[in-house]
C-alpha positions as a Python dict, from the first residue, in 0.01 Angstrom:
ca = {
    (1, 'X'): (0, 0, 0),
    (2, 'X'): (229, -126, -280),
    (3, 'X'): (375, -439, -115),
    (4, 'X'): (619, -508, -396),
    (5, 'X'): (757, -156, -383),
    (6, 'X'): (799, -184, -6),
    (7, 'X'): (981, -517, -43),
    (8, 'X'): (1212, -365, -303),
    (9, 'X'): (1285, -86, -56),
    (10, 'X'): (1392, -321, 225),
    (11, 'X'): (1599, -529, -18),
    (12, 'X'): (1778, -214, -125),
    (13, 'X'): (1835, -116, 237),
    (14, 'X'): (2008, -449, 311),
    (15, 'X'): (2231, -392, 8),
    (16, 'X'): (2323, -49, 144),
    (17, 'X'): (2408, -206, 481),
    (18, 'X'): (2596, -504, 334),
    (19, 'X'): (2952, -397, 413),
    (20, 'X'): (2859, -299, 769),
    (21, 'X'): (2682, -630, 828),
    (22, 'X'): (2968, -835, 686),
    (23, 'X'): (3219, -646, 903),
    (24, 'X'): (3002, -708, 1210),
    (25, 'X'): (2967, -1078, 1129),
    (26, 'X'): (3341, -1120, 1079),
    (27, 'X'): (3418, -936, 1403),
    (28, 'X'): (3195, -1179, 1595),
    (29, 'X'): (3345, -1473, 1405),
    (30, 'X'): (3699, -1367, 1493),
    (31, 'X'): (3611, -1327, 1861),
    (32, 'X'): (3419, -1646, 1951),
    (33, 'X'): (3256, -1647, 2294),
    (34, 'X'): (3087, -1951, 2447),
    (35, 'X'): (2751, -1970, 2624),
    (36, 'X'): (2669, -1680, 2857),
    (37, 'X'): (3013, -1526, 2792),
    (38, 'X'): (2910, -1338, 2475),
    (39, 'X'): (3003, -998, 2618),
    (40, 'X'): (3159, -857, 2302),
    (41, 'X'): (2911, -1002, 2053),
    (42, 'X'): (2602, -890, 2241),
    (43, 'X'): (2750, -543, 2294),
    (44, 'X'): (2843, -502, 1927),
    (45, 'X'): (2498, -606, 1805),
    (46, 'X'): (2318, -390, 2060),
    (47, 'X'): (2538, -89, 1985),
    (48, 'X'): (2479, -126, 1611),
    (49, 'X'): (2102, -128, 1659),
    (50, 'X'): (2120, 167, 1897),
    (51, 'X'): (2306, 364, 1632),
    (52, 'X'): (2027, 280, 1387),
    (53, 'X'): (1758, 430, 1607),
    (54, 'X'): (1642, 127, 1806),
    (55, 'X'): (1542, 150, 2170),
    (56, 'X'): (1783, -96, 2333),
    (57, 'X'): (1747, -270, 2670),
    (58, 'X'): (2050, -467, 2784),
    (59, 'X'): (2066, -753, 3034),
    (60, 'X'): (1698, -841, 3002),
    (61, 'X'): (1538, -1121, 3204),
    (62, 'X'): (1837, -1137, 3441),
    (63, 'X'): (2067, -1252, 3159),
    (64, 'X'): (2367, -1015, 3126),
    (65, 'X'): (2434, -1098, 2759),
    (66, 'X'): (2070, -1087, 2645),
    (67, 'X'): (1912, -773, 2501),
    (68, 'X'): (1597, -635, 2341),
    (69, 'X'): (1609, -371, 2065),
    (70, 'X'): (1275, -226, 1949),
    (71, 'X'): (1176, 1, 1661),
    (72, 'X'): (819, 128, 1632),
    (73, 'X'): (535, 114, 1879),
    (74, 'X'): (235, -42, 1707),
    (75, 'X'): (103, -388, 1636),
    (76, 'X'): (185, -639, 1508),
    (77, 'X'): (517, -681, 1686),
    (78, 'X'): (753, -906, 1492),
    (79, 'X'): (1056, -1054, 1670),
    (80, 'X'): (1381, -1140, 1494),
    (81, 'X'): (1593, -1363, 1714),
    (82, 'X'): (1969, -1317, 1734),
    (83, 'X'): (2211, -1590, 1841),
    (84, 'X'): (2582, -1520, 1883),
    (85, 'X'): (2737, -1786, 2109),
    (86, 'X'): (3019, -2004, 1979),
    (87, 'X'): (3117, -2365, 2035),
    (88, 'X'): (3414, -2457, 2255),
    (89, 'X'): (3740, -2498, 2060),
    (90, 'X'): (3588, -2474, 1708),
    (91, 'X'): (3436, -2128, 1737),
    (92, 'X'): (3146, -2035, 1510),
    (93, 'X'): (3110, -2380, 1358),
    (94, 'X'): (2732, -2336, 1369),
    (95, 'X'): (2742, -1992, 1209),
    (96, 'X'): (2588, -1793, 1492),
    (97, 'X'): (2785, -1490, 1377),
    (98, 'X'): (2562, -1503, 1068),
    (99, 'X'): (2243, -1565, 1268),
    (100, 'X'): (2287, -1265, 1493),
    (101, 'X'): (2395, -1032, 1215),
    (102, 'X'): (2123, -1136, 969),
    (103, 'X'): (1852, -1063, 1226),
    (104, 'X'): (2008, -725, 1298),
    (105, 'X'): (2028, -651, 925),
    (106, 'X'): (1668, -756, 865),
    (107, 'X'): (1539, -543, 1151),
    (108, 'X'): (1739, -240, 1040),
    (109, 'X'): (1604, -271, 685),
    (110, 'X'): (1250, -327, 815),
    (111, 'X'): (1254, 21, 969),
    (112, 'X'): (1151, 150, 626),
    (113, 'X'): (838, -65, 636),
    (114, 'X'): (755, 30, 994),
    (115, 'X'): (787, 398, 906),
    (116, 'X'): (557, 348, 607),
    (117, 'X'): (278, 131, 750),
    (118, 'X'): (324, 103, 1127),
    (119, 'X'): (378, -200, 1342),
    (120, 'X'): (698, -278, 1529),
    (121, 'X'): (1007, -491, 1493),
    (122, 'X'): (1219, -616, 1782),
    (123, 'X'): (1553, -794, 1786),
    (124, 'X'): (1581, -1023, 2086),
    (125, 'X'): (1941, -1110, 2165),
    (126, 'X'): (1938, -1469, 2288),
    (127, 'X'): (2260, -1610, 2442),
    (128, 'X'): (2374, -1966, 2504),
    (129, 'X'): (2176, -2162, 2243),
    (130, 'X'): (2455, -2419, 2216),
    (131, 'X'): (2473, -2505, 2585),
    (132, 'X'): (2211, -2388, 2830),
    (133, 'X'): (1932, -2235, 2624),
    (134, 'X'): (1904, -1861, 2669),
    (135, 'X'): (1560, -1870, 2505),
    (136, 'X'): (1445, -2115, 2772),
    (137, 'X'): (1498, -1849, 3037),
    (138, 'X'): (1373, -1566, 2816),
    (139, 'X'): (1052, -1756, 2739),
    (140, 'X'): (994, -1840, 3104),
    (141, 'X'): (1055, -1479, 3210),
    (142, 'X'): (816, -1316, 2965),
    (143, 'X'): (1045, -1185, 2692),
    (144, 'X'): (799, -1289, 2418),
    (145, 'X'): (477, -1191, 2597),
    (146, 'X'): (366, -925, 2344),
    (147, 'X'): (526, -1074, 2032),
    (148, 'X'): (297, -1169, 1741),
    (149, 'X'): (544, -1375, 1535),
    (150, 'X'): (912, -1472, 1556),
    (151, 'X'): (1179, -1560, 1301),
    (152, 'X'): (1540, -1671, 1298),
    (153, 'X'): (1749, -1784, 999),
    (154, 'X'): (2013, -2053, 1047),
    (155, 'X'): (2305, -2107, 806),
    (156, 'X'): (2315, -2461, 668),
    (157, 'X'): (2393, -2662, 355),
    (158, 'X'): (2043, -2631, 201),
    (159, 'X'): (1779, -2363, 165),
    (160, 'X'): (1463, -2453, 354),
    (161, 'X'): (1184, -2232, 485),
    (162, 'X'): (1064, -2466, 755),
    (163, 'X'): (1272, -2685, 984),
    (164, 'X'): (1186, -2900, 1283),
    (165, 'X'): (1382, -2987, 1595),
    (166, 'X'): (1371, -3258, 1857),
    (167, 'X'): (1285, -3202, 2220),
    (168, 'X'): (1600, -3210, 2432),
    (169, 'X'): (1702, -3219, 2795),
    (170, 'X'): (2050, -3217, 2950),
    (171, 'X'): (2170, -3445, 3224),
    (172, 'X'): (2470, -3386, 3448),
    (173, 'X'): (2583, -3689, 3647),
    (174, 'X'): (2844, -3741, 3919),
    (175, 'X'): (2961, -4059, 4090),
    (176, 'X'): (3129, -4050, 4431),
    (177, 'X'): (3341, -4347, 4535),
    (178, 'X'): (3638, -4403, 4764),
    (179, 'X'): (4000, -4342, 4667),
    (180, 'X'): (4269, -4598, 4763),
    (181, 'X'): (4594, -4719, 4614),
    (182, 'X'): (4495, -4911, 4302),
    (183, 'X'): (4760, -5181, 4354),
    (184, 'X'): (4811, -5225, 4729),
    (185, 'X'): (4454, -5175, 4858),
    (186, 'X'): (4202, -5201, 4570),
    (187, 'X'): (3964, -5406, 4788),
    (188, 'X'): (3914, -5101, 5009),
    (189, 'X'): (3810, -4871, 4725),
    (190, 'X'): (3485, -4781, 4551),
    (191, 'X'): (3555, -4711, 4184),
    (192, 'X'): (3357, -4415, 4052),
    (193, 'X'): (3505, -4461, 3705),
    (194, 'X'): (3371, -4816, 3685),
    (195, 'X'): (3028, -4676, 3768),
    (196, 'X'): (3050, -4421, 3487),
    (197, 'X'): (3173, -4681, 3237),
    (198, 'X'): (2896, -4924, 3330),
    (199, 'X'): (2637, -4650, 3288),
    (200, 'X'): (2786, -4551, 2952),
    (201, 'X'): (2773, -4911, 2836),
    (202, 'X'): (2416, -4939, 2961),
    (203, 'X'): (2319, -4643, 2747),
    (204, 'X'): (2487, -4802, 2447),
    (205, 'X'): (2272, -5111, 2499),
    (206, 'X'): (1960, -4898, 2548),
    (207, 'X'): (2005, -4729, 2209),
    (208, 'X'): (1894, -5051, 2037),
    (209, 'X'): (1552, -5029, 2204),
    (210, 'X'): (1449, -4665, 2170),
    (211, 'X'): (1237, -4491, 1902),
    (212, 'X'): (1410, -4441, 1569),
    (213, 'X'): (1439, -4062, 1591),
    (214, 'X'): (1537, -4048, 1959),
    (215, 'X'): (1897, -3974, 2048),
    (216, 'X'): (2122, -4023, 2353),
    (217, 'X'): (2480, -3900, 2358),
    (218, 'X'): (2730, -3763, 2604),
    (219, 'X'): (3083, -3729, 2732),
    (220, 'X'): (3280, -3811, 3045),
    (221, 'X'): (3411, -3479, 3173),
    (222, 'X'): (3613, -3614, 3466),
    (223, 'X'): (3751, -3966, 3489),
    (224, 'X'): (3995, -3968, 3779),
    (225, 'X'): (4324, -3821, 3898),
    (226, 'X'): (4592, -4084, 3842),
    (227, 'X'): (4620, -4438, 3710),
    (228, 'X'): (4742, -4574, 4044),
    (229, 'X'): (4450, -4429, 4243),
    (230, 'X'): (4103, -4582, 4240),
    (231, 'X'): (3891, -4290, 4113),
    (232, 'X'): (3677, -4140, 4387),
    (233, 'X'): (3497, -3897, 4158),
    (234, 'X'): (3376, -3898, 3799),
    (235, 'X'): (3141, -3670, 3609),
    (236, 'X'): (2967, -3662, 3275),
    (237, 'X'): (2719, -3465, 3066),
    (238, 'X'): (2457, -3628, 2846),
    (239, 'X'): (2186, -3513, 2606),
    (240, 'X'): (1856, -3695, 2560),
    (241, 'X'): (1638, -3612, 2258),
    (242, 'X'): (1299, -3725, 2133),
    (243, 'X'): (1027, -3613, 1895),
    (244, 'X'): (775, -3518, 2164),
    (245, 'X'): (774, -3410, 2526),
    (246, 'X'): (587, -3726, 2629),
    (247, 'X'): (841, -3947, 2453),
    (248, 'X'): (1126, -3752, 2609),
    (249, 'X'): (982, -3790, 2961),
    (250, 'X'): (968, -4166, 2919),
    (251, 'X'): (1315, -4192, 2770),
    (252, 'X'): (1485, -3977, 3033),
    (253, 'X'): (1375, -4218, 3306),
    (254, 'X'): (1520, -4512, 3115),
    (255, 'X'): (1846, -4324, 3075),
    (256, 'X'): (1858, -4238, 3443),
    (257, 'X'): (1802, -4606, 3528),
    (258, 'X'): (2133, -4686, 3356),
    (259, 'X'): (2310, -4461, 3605),
    (260, 'X'): (2113, -4590, 3903),
    (261, 'X'): (2199, -4949, 3807),
    (262, 'X'): (2569, -4862, 3785),
    (263, 'X'): (2551, -4702, 4127),
    (264, 'X'): (2397, -5016, 4277),
    (265, 'X'): (2648, -5243, 4105),
    (266, 'X'): (2959, -5052, 4216),
    (267, 'X'): (2854, -4889, 4541),
    (268, 'X'): (2940, -4543, 4407),
    (269, 'X'): (2695, -4274, 4510),
    (270, 'X'): (2508, -4107, 4223),
    (271, 'X'): (2408, -3743, 4201),
    (272, 'X'): (2233, -3605, 3895),
    (273, 'X'): (2067, -3291, 3760),
    (274, 'X'): (1829, -3246, 3467),
    (275, 'X'): (1828, -2899, 3311),
    (276, 'X'): (1780, -2694, 2993),
    (277, 'X'): (1463, -2845, 2849),
    (278, 'X'): (1431, -2754, 2479),
    (279, 'X'): (1075, -2798, 2352),
    (280, 'X'): (1024, -2960, 2011),
    (281, 'X'): (1015, -2690, 1744),
    (282, 'X'): (666, -2630, 1602),
    (283, 'X'): (704, -2433, 1275),
    (284, 'X'): (414, -2221, 1155),
    (285, 'X'): (331, -2331, 799),
    (286, 'X'): (163, -2004, 699),
    (287, 'X'): (463, -1803, 814),
    (288, 'X'): (702, -2046, 644),
    (289, 'X'): (513, -2007, 317),
    (290, 'X'): (560, -1630, 325),
    (291, 'X'): (931, -1667, 397),
    (292, 'X'): (973, -1934, 127),
    (293, 'X'): (833, -1707, -145),
    (294, 'X'): (1059, -1425, -32),
    (295, 'X'): (1369, -1644, -28),
    (296, 'X'): (1284, -1779, -374),
    (297, 'X'): (1256, -1422, -495),
    (298, 'X'): (1629, -1393, -424),
    (299, 'X'): (1707, -1678, -665),
    (300, 'X'): (1738, -1962, -415),
    (301, 'X'): (1575, -2302, -459),
    (302, 'X'): (1384, -2374, -139),
    (303, 'X'): (1337, -2737, -37),
    (304, 'X'): (1007, -2868, 105),
    (305, 'X'): (949, -2843, 481),
    (306, 'X'): (1120, -3099, 702),
    (307, 'X'): (887, -3370, 826),
    (308, 'X'): (1102, -3476, 1120),
    (309, 'X'): (1340, -3303, 1353),
    (310, 'X'): (1713, -3372, 1355),
    (311, 'X'): (1897, -3151, 1601),
    (312, 'X'): (1748, -2942, 1880),
    (313, 'X'): (1715, -2571, 1948),
    (314, 'X'): (1579, -2350, 2222),
    (315, 'X'): (1379, -2181, 1946),
    (316, 'X'): (1134, -2461, 2022),
    (317, 'X'): (1054, -2288, 2352),
    (318, 'X'): (955, -1978, 2156),
    (319, 'X'): (747, -2175, 1905),
    (320, 'X'): (505, -2295, 2174),
    (321, 'X'): (436, -1931, 2272),
    (322, 'X'): (410, -1747, 1939),
    (323, 'X'): (404, -1837, 1567),
    (324, 'X'): (765, -1913, 1482),
    (325, 'X'): (986, -2028, 1194),
    (326, 'X'): (1348, -2138, 1194),
    (327, 'X'): (1444, -2156, 824),
    (328, 'X'): (1783, -2252, 682),
    (329, 'X'): (1998, -2072, 425),
    (330, 'X'): (2279, -2256, 249),
    (331, 'X'): (2634, -2130, 299),
    (332, 'X'): (2836, -2447, 234),
    (333, 'X'): (2836, -2765, 20),
    (334, 'X'): (2639, -3063, 150),
    (335, 'X'): (2955, -3253, 248),
    (336, 'X'): (3042, -2984, 504),
    (337, 'X'): (2813, -3020, 803),
    (338, 'X'): (2754, -2780, 1094),
    (339, 'X'): (2963, -2821, 1410),
    (340, 'X'): (3279, -2891, 1207),
    (341, 'X'): (3588, -2677, 1135),
    (342, 'X'): (3486, -2665, 770),
    (343, 'X'): (3155, -2504, 856),
    (344, 'X'): (3332, -2252, 1079),
    (345, 'X'): (3536, -2151, 774),
    (346, 'X'): (3220, -2127, 564),
    (347, 'X'): (3065, -1891, 820),
    (348, 'X'): (3335, -1637, 735),
    (349, 'X'): (3345, -1703, 359),
    (350, 'X'): (3190, -1517, 67),
    (351, 'X'): (2918, -1784, 57),
    (352, 'X'): (2857, -1713, 424),
    (353, 'X'): (2824, -1343, 351),
    (354, 'X'): (2569, -1418, 76),
    (355, 'X'): (2373, -1632, 320),
    (356, 'X'): (2378, -1351, 576),
    (357, 'X'): (2250, -1098, 321),
    (358, 'X'): (1984, -1326, 169),
    (359, 'X'): (1863, -1429, 515),
    (360, 'X'): (1832, -1064, 616),
    (361, 'X'): (1648, -976, 297),
    (362, 'X'): (1404, -1267, 323),
    (363, 'X'): (1323, -1188, 687),
    (364, 'X'): (1281, -818, 614),
    (365, 'X'): (1041, -895, 330),
    (366, 'X'): (847, -1130, 556),
    (367, 'X'): (817, -850, 811),
    (368, 'X'): (666, -643, 529),
    (369, 'X'): (412, -919, 461),
    (370, 'X'): (308, -934, 824),
    (371, 'X'): (280, -564, 906),
    (372, 'X'): (144, -444, 570),
    (373, 'X'): (-108, -725, 509),
    (374, 'X'): (-339, -783, 806),
    (375, 'X'): (-482, -1091, 637),
    (376, 'X'): (-137, -1252, 630),
    (377, 'X'): (-84, -1193, 1001),
    (378, 'X'): (-435, -1320, 1071),
    (379, 'X'): (-371, -1643, 878),
    (380, 'X'): (-48, -1702, 1070),
    (381, 'X'): (-221, -1646, 1401),
    (382, 'X'): (-526, -1859, 1318),
    (383, 'X'): (-301, -2154, 1240),
    (384, 'X'): (-113, -2106, 1566),
    (385, 'X'): (-429, -2082, 1776),
    (386, 'X'): (-580, -2390, 1608),
    (387, 'X'): (-274, -2597, 1693),
    (388, 'X'): (-231, -2452, 2045),
    (389, 'X'): (-566, -2456, 2230),
    (390, 'X'): (-611, -2218, 2520),
    (391, 'X'): (-412, -2332, 2818),
    (392, 'X'): (-148, -2499, 2597),
    (393, 'X'): (33, -2197, 2464),
    (394, 'X'): (-248, -2058, 2251),
    (395, 'X'): (-319, -1685, 2228),
    (396, 'X'): (-618, -1474, 2141),
    (397, 'X'): (-637, -1338, 1788),
    (398, 'X'): (-418, -1041, 1701),
}
């Protein structure tokens, strides 16, 4: 099999699809939908793949806006992950319109390779990355059970074939006090807002004594009803991040102690809920090397792999099950960071379109490497198995 000829074929296919992919990306960008409300985006992506000959299953794993679209029937089975949720108020400021569309474009182009040499490609539509972690539920419910490798390309300000991410867990907290008139009867009240403020200040003090790469941040979502009423109810949402699961487990207890202490000090009753655990992302070096060479082929300068995680992603929950990479493709200057209005603009710009197309091409070529070169797939799997012993996410050889 002429690998180079097959790669040229999938590159050409992405070029043929370019206008369709850009239109699809812009449509999602112009209709931002937040976590688990991505009704339009998931439908548009699934419909596009269905029109291209994919076998589409909607609402998989009890998630209405998740889907699975498969082409081919043999092994290996390569998953391309699609994200399409937006952020509240600032829309696609993380470029998920590009992520979802680039995976769809790569899979559609990869049909040529599947037809030529066998194997399968599947697009897994994964909702709610920004809030609740659709991949957390998908991973727990078996969506990646037969997958041999997974990829997803994230728009960013640099080109990088291998990124890392911190472990993360979310904490919802509520304080319940007693409402009274704040001027005439304050001695009768229990101030839930004071409890929340004390806990917030406790976390600020804790930050000085946590590991360098750990993170704690959050917001107060409800602070009271009126200035002349002692607040009887307050609520907040916080994120706790660390480099490892063990470090996260220790840190989350220290964070919770800040809220327990505030409850004792004020008399306000505390209720809390931990949810949406994102595992630390474990990139597969062998898979990243394949992707890096393919991205460089497109004229991009690829930076070395990240040594430490910065943000967090539910892709980490996939990476402990199958060999996974989460590379970055530049769409904006370095002074424009994700989760800002400027990055939302970049996600709909010509540079954003180039990132979409190059990401799709690089992933499609990497699919070619994996399905047309058994030794490449074997190397990827051997690395994964060596780093994930049986009983800890490891799998038997492909």
